C-alpha positions in Angstrom: 3.7 -57.1 -8.2 2.0 -54.3 -6.8 1.4 -51.2 -8.9 -1.1 -48.2 -8.9 -2.2 -48.2 -13.1 -4.1 -46.1 -15.7 -6.8 -48.0 -17.2 -9.4 -45.5 -18.0 -8.1 -42.3 -18.4 -9.6 -39.6 -16.2 -10.7 -42.4 -12.8 -9.6 -43.7 -9.7 -6.0 -45.1 -10.7 -6.7 -49.2 -10.2 -4.4 -51.8 -8.0 -2.9 -53.9 -10.1 -1.3 -57.8 -8.9 0.8 -59.4 -11.4 3.9 -62.0 -11.3 6.8 -59.8 -10.7 9.0 -60.1 -13.5 12.6 -61.5 -14.6 15.2 -58.8 -16.0 16.6 -60.7 -19.8 19.8 -59.5 -21.1 21.0 -56.5 -20.4 17.4 -54.9 -18.1 17.3 -54.9 -14.4 15.1 -54.8 -11.1 14.7 -52.7 -9.0 12.7 -52.5 -5.7 10.8 -48.9 -5.5 11.9 -46.8 -2.8 10.1 -44.2 -3.5 8.6 -42.3 -6.5 7.5 -38.7 -6.9 4.0 -37.6 -7.9 4.8 -34.7 -10.6 2.3 -32.6 -12.7 3.1 -34.6 -15.9 1.4 -37.7 -14.6 -2.0 -35.3 -14.0 -1.5 -34.6 -17.9 -1.2 -38.4 -18.5 -3.8 -39.3 -15.8 -6.6 -37.1 -17.3 -5.6 -37.9 -20.8 -4.4 -34.6 -22.4 -2.8 -31.3 -23.0 -4.2 -28.3 -23.6 -3.2 -26.1 -26.6 -5.2 -23.7 -26.2 -8.3 -22.4 -28.2 -10.2 -25.6 -27.3 -7.5 -28.2 -29.1 -6.0 -31.1 -27.1 -3.2 -32.9 -27.6 -4.2 -36.5 -26.6 -2.1 -38.9 -24.8 -3.1 -41.8 -27.7 -1.8 -39.0 -30.5 1.6 -39.1 -28.2 1.4 -42.7 -28.7 0.5 -43.9 -25.2 -1.6 -47.1 -24.5 -3.6 -48.6 -21.3 -2.7 -49.8 -19.2 0.1 -47.7 -17.4 1.4 -47.8 -14.1 2.2 -43.5 -14.1 5.7 -42.6 -12.0 8.9 -41.0 -13.8 11.1 -39.9 -10.4 12.1 -43.2 -9.1 14.4 -44.2 -6.9 15.0 -48.4 -6.5 17.0 -50.8 -4.8 18.3 -53.1 -7.6 17.1 -56.9 -6.8 18.1 -58.9 -10.3 19.9 -58.1 -13.7 19.9 -59.4 -16.4 22.3 -61.8 -17.7 24.1 -59.3 -20.1 24.6 -56.8 -17.4 27.0 -54.8 -15.9 28.0 -51.8 -14.0 25.4 -51.9 -11.2 25.2 -53.6 -7.5 22.9 -55.8 -6.1 21.4 -53.5 -2.9 22.0 -50.1 -4.3 19.9 -47.4 -4.0 19.8 -45.8 -7.8 18.5 -42.9 -9.3 16.7 -44.1 -12.1 17.2 -41.4 -15.2 13.6 -42.2 -17.4 13.6 -40.4 -20.4 14.1 -43.4 -22.4 14.6 -43.4 -26.0 14.6 -46.1 -29.2 18.6 -45.5 -28.5 19.3 -46.0 -32.0 18.0 -43.2 -34.3 20.5 -39.9 -35.1 18.9 -38.2 -31.9 19.3 -41.1 -28.9 23.1 -41.7 -31.2 24.1 -37.8 -30.4 23.1 -38.4 -26.0 19.5 -36.4 -26.3 17.4 -39.5 -25.9 14.6 -37.2 -23.9 14.2 -36.2 -27.4 13.6 -39.2 -29.1 10.6 -38.7 -32.1 9.9 -42.8 -31.1 10.0 -42.5 -27.0 10.1 -44.9 -24.3 9.7 -43.0 -21.3 9.1 -44.4 -17.7 5.5 -43.9 -16.8 4.0 -42.6 -19.7 5.5 -44.9 -22.6 5.9 -48.1 -20.2 5.5 -49.5 -16.9 7.0 -46.3 -14.1 7.5 -46.0 -10.5 3.9 -46.3 -8.8 4.5 -49.9 -8.2 6.7 -51.6 -5.8 9.2 -52.9 -9.1 10.7 -51.3 -11.9 11.7 -53.2 -14.7 14.5 -50.5 -16.5 16.1 -52.0 -20.0 20.0 -50.9 -19.0 22.2 -50.8 -16.0 23.5 -47.0 -18.0 19.7 -45.4 -16.9 20.9 -45.6 -13.1 22.4 -43.2 -10.9 24.0 -43.8 -8.1 22.9 -41.5 -5.3 25.1 -42.0 -2.0 23.8 -42.0 0.8 21.0 -39.5 -0.4 17.3 -40.9 1.0 15.8 -41.8 -1.6 12.7 -39.4 -0.9 15.0 -36.7 -1.6 16.7 -38.0 -4.8 13.7 -38.9 -6.4 12.9 -35.5 -7.9 15.9 -34.6 -9.8 14.9 -37.3 -12.1 12.3 -34.6 -12.9 11.9 -31.4 -11.2 15.7 -31.4 -10.7 16.5 -31.8 -14.4 14.1 -29.9 -15.9 15.1 -26.9 -13.5 18.3 -27.8 -14.1 18.5 -27.4 -18.1 16.7 -24.6 -18.2 19.1 -22.7 -15.8 22.1 -24.6 -17.7 20.4 -21.9 -21.2 20.9 -18.6 -18.7 23.8 -16.5 -20.2 26.9 -17.0 -17.5 26.8 -13.4 -17.5 22.9 -12.8 -16.6 23.0 -15.4 -14.2 25.7 -14.0 -12.2 25.1 -10.3 -12.7 20.6 -10.2 -12.4 18.5 -11.9 -10.4 16.1 -14.5 -12.6 12.4 -14.6 -12.6 11.3 -18.1 -11.4 7.0 -18.1 -12.2 5.0 -21.0 -9.6 6.0 -22.2 -6.9 5.0 -25.3 -6.7 7.8 -28.6 -7.3 9.3 -27.4 -9.9 9.7 -23.1 -8.6 10.5 -24.4 -5.5 13.6 -26.9 -7.1 14.3 -24.1 -9.5 15.2 -21.3 -6.5 17.7 -23.9 -4.7 19.5 -24.4 -7.6 19.8 -21.0 -8.5 21.1 -20.5 -5.7 24.2 -23.3 -6.0 24.7 -22.4 -9.7 25.7 -18.8 -8.7 22.6 -16.6 -9.5 22.7 -13.4 -7.5 19.0 -14.0 -6.6 15.4 -14.9 -7.8 12.4 -13.1 -7.4 9.2 -15.8 -7.9 5.3 -15.0 -9.2 2.9 -17.7 -7.3 -0.7 -17.2 -6.9 -0.6 -19.3 -3.3 0.7 -17.5 -0.2 1.4 -20.9 1.1 3.7 -21.3 -1.8 4.8 -17.7 -1.6 6.3 -18.3 1.6 7.6 -21.6 1.5 9.7 -19.9 -1.6 10.7 -16.9 0.5 11.8 -20.1 3.4 13.7 -21.8 0.2 15.4 -18.2 -0.3 13.4 -16.2 -2.6 14.6 -13.0 -2.3 10.5 -11.8 -3.5 7.4 -13.8 -4.1 4.4 -11.6 -5.5 1.0 -13.0 -6.2 0.5 -12.0 -10.1 -3.0 -11.4 -9.5 -1.8 -8.0 -7.7 -2.8 -4.6 -10.1 0.6 -3.8 -9.9 2.3 -7.0 -10.3 4.9 -6.4 -12.8 5.4 -3.1 -11.5 6.4 -5.1 -8.4 8.0 -7.6 -9.8 10.5 -4.9 -11.7 10.5 -3.1 -8.1 12.4 -6.0 -6.6 14.3 -7.0 -9.3 16.1 -3.2 -9.7 14.9 -3.1 -13.3 12.5 -5.5 -16.1 13.8 -9.1 -16.3 16.8 -10.5 -17.9 15.7 -14.4 -17.1 12.8 -15.6 -16.2 11.8 -19.2 -16.5 8.3 -20.3 -16.3 7.8 -23.6 -14.2 3.7 -23.1 -14.9 3.5 -22.5 -19.0 -0.1 -21.4 -19.2 -1.3 -18.9 -21.1 -1.2 -16.1 -18.7 2.2 -17.1 -16.9 3.9 -17.1 -20.0 2.1 -13.6 -21.3 2.9 -12.0 -18.1 6.9 -13.5 -18.1 6.7 -11.4 -21.5 5.4 -8.5 -20.6 8.2 -8.5 -17.7 10.9 -9.0 -20.0 13.7 -6.2 -20.6 15.5 -5.6 -24.1 17.2 -9.0 -24.6 15.7 -11.0 -21.7 15.2 -14.2 -21.8 12.0 -16.9 -21.1 12.6 -20.5 -20.7 8.9 -22.2 -20.4 9.5 -25.4 -18.7 5.6 -26.2 -17.3 3.3 -27.5 -19.0 -0.1 -26.1 -17.7 -1.1 -25.3 -21.3 -2.8 -22.5 -23.5 -2.0 -19.9 -25.8 -0.3 -16.8 -26.7 -0.9 -13.9 -29.3 2.5 -12.1 -29.6 3.4 -9.1 -32.3 5.9 -11.1 -34.1 7.9 -7.4 -35.5 8.4 -7.3 -31.6 10.7 -10.2 -31.2 13.5 -8.4 -33.1 12.7 -5.2 -31.6 13.0 -6.3 -28.6 15.7 -8.1 -29.6 14.1 -10.9 -26.7 14.7 -14.8 -26.8 11.7 -17.7 -25.9 12.2 -20.9 -25.7 10.8 -24.5 -24.0 13.3 -26.4 -22.2 12.2 -30.2 -22.0 14.1 -32.2 -18.9 17.5 -33.4 -19.8 19.7 -35.8 -21.0 21.6 -38.8 -18.9 24.8 -36.9 -18.8 22.7 -33.3 -17.2 21.0 -35.7 -14.5 24.9 -37.3 -13.6 26.0 -33.5 -13.4 23.1 -32.4 -11.5 23.4 -35.3 -9.0 27.5 -34.5 -8.6 26.7 -30.5 -8.2 23.9 -31.6 -5.3 26.9 -34.2 -3.2 29.0 -31.0 -3.9 27.1 -28.1 -2.6 24.7 -30.2 -0.4 21.7 -28.0 -1.8 18.8 -27.3 0.5 16.4 -30.4 -0.2 12.9 -29.9 -1.9 10.2 -29.8 0.3 8.6 -33.3 0.5 5.9 -35.2 2.0 6.1 -39.1 2.1 3.0 -41.7 1.7 1.6 -44.8 1.0 1.7 -46.1 -2.6 -1.9 -47.4 -2.0 -2.4 -44.0 -2.0 -1.7 -42.4 -5.2 -5.1 -41.6 -6.9 -5.5 -39.2 -3.7 -1.9 -38.0 -4.0 -2.6 -37.3 -7.6 -6.0 -35.4 -6.2 -3.9 -33.2 -3.6 -1.6 -32.1 -6.7 -4.4 -31.1 -8.5 -6.3 -29.6 -6.0 -2.7 -27.4 -5.1 -3.0 -29.0 -2.0 0.7 -29.6 -1.9 4.1 -27.9 -0.6 7.0 -29.0 -2.7 7.0 -33.1 -3.4 4.8 -35.7 -2.5 6.5 -38.6 -3.2 5.0 -42.3 -2.6 6.3 -45.2 -1.0 5.6 -48.5 -1.1 5.0 -50.8 2.5 7.7 -52.4 4.3 
């Protein structure tokens, strides 16, 4: 088995070759067909998140240990199962739900494994998809994708799931009657545009610094794409919306973008933050009740959400996220390209045939 792993934070990924494992009990082994390269991989690769004010949350603080094979957006062909595994068919392609919890705590028993206090996420706490094989602890984490191409399906495990659950948090009447602001037009933002359209949104206004990504947002169906660096960016947004914003989904999550999002909100508006760029804001607390605004974080979703999402994608024939495929051995350069803003949509790693 060939994998590309972090052996020291912030250094190029290292090619590692080990015996291909044999699944035991409920485990299932998949031959990786596609693995998305996500911004979360960049944070994990560097080894920290920016908490603002010079503070950091390190991967060590989160319980991440090295060496680590990245990759949590995974589609693989099932090639072997443990003796107690049930419910999956050898030879079929499956999307992997990567947000695994301990499986026994009260949070997991409620069906919210992604919020488990002792997570086992693939590609973060245990070996992920930057490999030619990946071990999954149970077939229950496999989602049948039918005939969907692996490169198209892989981003739904994170980019799709994250934005899908964020959209579900918008009040239904707002979604049906008011345009939604999406901050950022990277992999998350472009995915969000397509899902908003499929889920009944009346329109999307995108805020994005990069001109190529603004053009990609328009191509994906946004009614306007605005540069936040423009001196009248807030006014442009309000003009495009027809008022201040009733709902904003921030797919960047920096101090600057969260502040801009708050500035855009109408009285009674909603801000949902999914991006992990990092930073901090200062918020006058009296304005929360006076403006009746709400601000919440949204973190991926549970396995039921992912199954619901894939059913929606199949039913609505949603426009696929733009993808660029490259060979697994280019994993390090793929991370660098994403970090430097060279990617439109999603980079997908695929092991050589």
